[in-house]
N, C-alpha and C positions, 0 to 999 in steps of 0.2 A: 216568747211563748204567750199567745193570747188566752183571755179566760175561757173562750170555746175549746179550745185545745187541752188545757188543764182540765176541764170538765169532762171532756172525751175521754181522756186517758183515766181518769180517776174512777168514772162508772159507766161508760158506755163502750170503750175500746173492747172488742173480742179478744186481744192479745195481752190484755191486763191478766195479772195473777190472782185467783182467788182461792180460798180454802175450800174444798169439797166439805160440805156438811155431813157425807156419809162415811168416806175414808180417810178424810183428814189431810189429803195431800193436797200440795199447791200445785195447781192446773189452769191452764187457760181459760178464760171464761167462756171463749166462744160463742156461738150463736145461742139465742133462746131457745127452749126446749121444744121439740116437735108437737108434742102432746100437749093440747090445750089446758088440761087439768095441771100439768107440770109447769106450764107457763103461770098459769093464776097461781100457783105456789111461790112463784119467783125462781123456779129451779133452771140452772144453765143447762146447756146440751150434755155435758159430762155428768152433773148432777142427776138428771133425767135416768141417763142409762146406768150410772154407779147405784141410783137408789131402787133400781129394779131388782136388783140382788135380794135374795131372801137370807132371813136368820131367824132362828127359833125365839118365839115370845119368851120373855123371862118369866111372865106370871103363869102361860099355860102350855107353853112348848110349841105352839104352832107355828108353821113356817109362814112368815108375814114379809112383804116387801118392805124393805127399809124406809121408803119414802111413805109407806103407809102405816108404819107402825106406831105414829103419834094418835093416829084415827083409830087405829085397832086398841090401844090402850084405853082410849075414851069410850069407845062405842062397846067394848067387850067386858073390861075391867073397871070401868069410870074412873082410871086413873088420869090425872094431867101430868104431863112433864113439863114444867117449867122450863127446863134448860132449853128446849126447843122452840119455846115461844119467841116469835118475833112482832 
């Protein structure tokens, strides 16, 4: 196996397994997200869809998309969640 193949399998292969940051499941990386904003955030295709689910905000109870919860916390509640900082 050459270095290019190792690099591909480790970081570029759409068949490699990643842990979804929203549901925690091991999923195939797939292609990059269709939405430009999601691509800029480094979301995989699965994470883009999975992160579109909503959950109530712990602080105010408003229904917020999972992938926008960190932005909501900062913009509305001035809270920074260091766990999700990359």
